[in-house]
N, C-alpha and C positions, 0 to 999 in steps of 0.2 A: 116332318113336313118338308124341309128343304130337300131331303133326298128324293121324295116323291116328285117335287118340282123339277129337279135337275135330271132325273132319269131319262125322260124323253130326249132332252138335249144331248145327253151322253150317247144314247143309242143312235141318234141322227148323226152326230159327229163321227162315230165309229163307222157307220154305213158310208158316209160321204168320203171319209179318208180311204176306206177300202175300195170304193168305187173309183176314186181318183187314181189310186195305184193300179187297179185293174185296167182302167182306160189308158193309162200311160204305157202299159206293158203289153196288153192284149187287145187288139181291135175288137169292138163289140160284136161284129159279124162273125168272129171266130170263137165266141164263147158258147160252147154247147150246153144247152139246158137239157138235163137228163130227166125223163119222166119217172115217177115212182111206180115201180111194178112190184112193190112189197119189200124192197131192199132197205127202206127206212120206215120210220114211224108213220102210221096212217094219215095224220094231218098234213104231212109233206106231200106236195103235188109235184114239184120239180126241185132239182138241185143243180148247182153249177160250181165247178172248181175254180177258185180264184187264186192268185199268187199268195194271198194272206190266209187262205183256208177255204172252207166250203160254205156256200150260202144256200140255205133251204128256203123255198118259197111255199107258203101255205095260202089258204083262201083269203085270209085277212091280215097276214103279217109275213115277215121274213125273220129267220133266225140264223 
């Protein structure tokens, strides 16, 4: 039960820390969102490379 409760906070913390690093090193206007033309799984709509890895954007979530 505790793991289910803590999971959203863990994901949010990871996202915010990655976003803070990305914002500190790369201006938002220079972060290219690449549309998915079949190079990734179907649910992925866009991807962006960040200093800590790659962020995939889907219809209702990010991974």
